[in-house]
C-alpha positions as CSV (number, residue, x, y, z in Angstrom):
1,M,-18.6,11.6,48.4
2,N,-20.0,14.7,50.3
3,G,-21.4,16.1,46.9
4,L,-18.1,16.3,45.0
5,E,-18.0,14.3,41.5
6,I,-14.4,13.2,40.4
7,K,-14.0,12.7,37.2
8,I,-11.2,11.1,35.6
9,K,-10.5,12.0,32.3
10,K,-8.9,8.6,30.5
11,Q,-5.8,9.4,27.8
12,P,-6.6,9.0,24.7
13,K,-4.2,5.8,22.9
14,Y,-2.0,6.5,20.6
15,V,-1.8,4.6,17.2
16,N,0.6,4.1,14.8
17,I,-1.0,3.1,11.3
18,L,1.0,2.2,8.5
19,W,-1.6,3.5,6.3
20,T,-1.0,2.5,2.7
21,G,-4.3,3.3,1.6
22,G,-6.3,-0.1,0.9
23,W,-9.5,-1.0,2.5
24,D,-7.6,-2.6,5.4
25,S,-6.0,0.0,6.8
26,T,-8.5,2.5,5.9
27,F,-10.7,0.6,8.4
28,R,-8.5,0.7,11.2
29,M,-7.9,4.7,10.5
30,I,-12.1,4.6,10.5
31,Q,-12.4,2.7,14.0
32,A,-9.5,4.5,15.7
33,S,-11.2,7.6,14.9
34,R,-14.3,6.7,15.9
35,E,-12.4,5.1,19.3
36,A,-11.1,9.3,19.8
37,C,-7.6,8.0,19.6
38,T,-4.5,10.1,18.6
39,I,-3.1,8.2,14.9
40,Q,-0.4,8.6,13.9
41,P,-0.7,7.3,10.1
42,Y,2.6,6.3,7.9
43,Y,2.8,6.0,4.2
44,I,5.6,4.4,2.2
45,I,6.2,6.3,-1.1
46,D,7.7,4.1,-3.5
47,P,9.0,5.7,-6.4
48,D,8.8,3.0,-9.2
49,R,4.9,3.0,-8.3
50,P,3.3,5.8,-10.2
51,S,-0.2,5.4,-8.2
52,S,1.7,6.8,-4.9
53,L,0.8,10.3,-5.5
54,K,-2.7,9.4,-6.2
55,E,-3.0,7.1,-2.8
56,I,-1.8,10.2,-1.0
57,R,-4.4,12.0,-2.4
58,Q,-7.1,10.2,-1.6
59,M,-5.6,9.7,1.6
60,Q,-5.3,13.2,2.7
61,K,-9.4,13.6,1.3
62,I,-10.1,10.3,4.1
63,K,-8.1,12.1,6.8
64,N,-9.9,15.6,6.7
65,A,-13.3,13.7,6.5
66,L,-12.5,11.7,9.6
67,K,-11.5,14.5,11.1
68,I,-14.8,16.2,10.4
69,K,-17.0,13.0,11.1
70,Y,-14.9,12.4,14.8
71,P,-13.5,15.4,16.2
72,A,-12.5,13.7,19.1
73,S,-9.7,11.6,17.4
74,N,-6.6,13.6,16.9
75,I,-5.1,12.5,13.4
76,K,-1.6,13.8,12.9
77,D,0.1,14.8,9.8
78,I,0.6,11.3,7.3
79,K,4.3,11.0,7.8
80,N,5.6,9.6,4.3
81,L,8.8,8.0,4.3
82,V,10.4,7.0,1.0
83,L,11.5,3.9,0.0
84,D,14.9,4.1,-2.0
85,T,16.0,6.1,1.4
86,F,16.0,2.4,3.5
87,V,18.8,0.6,4.3
88,I,17.6,-3.3,4.7
89,E,19.6,-5.4,6.3
90,N,20.4,-9.1,5.2
91,K,18.7,-10.6,8.0
92,Y,15.4,-9.0,6.8
93,K,15.8,-10.1,3.3
94,L,16.7,-13.5,5.1
95,A,13.5,-13.8,6.9
96,H,11.3,-13.0,3.9
97,K,13.0,-15.9,1.8
98,N,12.6,-18.4,4.5
99,L,9.0,-17.6,5.2
100,L,8.4,-17.6,1.7
101,K,8.8,-21.7,2.3
102,K,5.8,-21.5,4.8
103,G,3.5,-19.4,2.3
104,F,3.2,-16.7,-0.1
105,L,5.0,-12.8,1.7
106,G,5.0,-9.9,-0.9
107,S,8.3,-8.3,-1.2
108,Q,7.0,-5.1,0.7
109,Y,6.8,-7.4,4.2
110,I,10.9,-6.8,4.3
111,W,10.4,-3.4,4.4
112,F,7.6,-3.7,6.6
113,G,9.8,-5.7,9.1
114,K,12.8,-3.0,9.3
115,L,9.9,0.0,9.9
116,S,8.5,-2.5,12.7
117,K,11.7,-2.1,14.4
118,Q,11.8,1.9,14.3
119,I,8.4,2.7,14.5
120,E,7.0,1.6,18.3
121,N,3.9,-0.2,18.2
122,L,3.3,0.1,14.3
123,E,0.0,-1.7,13.2
124,L,-0.1,-3.2,9.6
125,C,-3.5,-4.1,8.8
126,V,-4.7,-7.3,6.7
127,H,-7.4,-8.9,6.3
128,R,-7.9,-12.0,7.5
129,V,-8.7,-13.9,4.1
130,D,-5.6,-12.6,2.5
131,K,-2.6,-14.9,1.7
132,I,-0.8,-12.6,4.4
133,G,-3.9,-13.5,6.6
134,S,-2.7,-17.1,5.9
135,L,0.4,-17.3,6.8
136,I,0.2,-15.4,9.9
137,R,-2.7,-17.7,11.4
138,L,0.4,-20.9,10.0
139,M,3.0,-18.8,12.6
140,Y,0.3,-18.1,15.0
141,S,-0.4,-21.7,15.2
142,E,3.1,-23.0,15.3
143,R,4.2,-20.4,17.7
144,N,1.4,-21.5,20.2
145,S,2.2,-25.5,19.7
146,G,5.9,-24.8,20.6
147,N,6.9,-25.6,16.9
148,Y,7.9,-21.8,15.6
149,N,11.9,-21.0,16.3
150,K,11.9,-16.9,16.1
151,E,15.4,-17.6,15.2
152,S,15.6,-19.5,12.3
153,D,13.7,-17.3,10.5
154,F,17.2,-15.6,10.6
155,Q,19.5,-18.2,9.2
156,E,20.0,-19.3,6.1
157,T,19.2,-22.9,5.0
């Protein structure tokens, strides 16, 4: 190329992470930081949980440490979402009720479902041996076998 070298800089990936402060979502924060991603963490504040303030403080410490260790990453300020401001449509509650018939699914997944419709490409991090991991694998295998009907999750049975 006539002695000219053209470097194309790859745009960093933008990642929306539901950061609970747990080890699986913290692992994803570390992973995305190592990949030099732009990261927008979201945290749901449940006013009924006294540990929320402690979790926020710990996540802030982790975030600051990640920014120092991985300066190429761009970790945005944590967006705190207050749970009691959520309006949950009945279809999410109904889907939760129907999914409980297949396996355990904590009530927080009702608002996670709602959030996933409001925040594009929101990542929820779970460990595959957790109870939710088993349910996800079951639904994935049903979907791939042709036996899964998403609309039935939103219907009264």
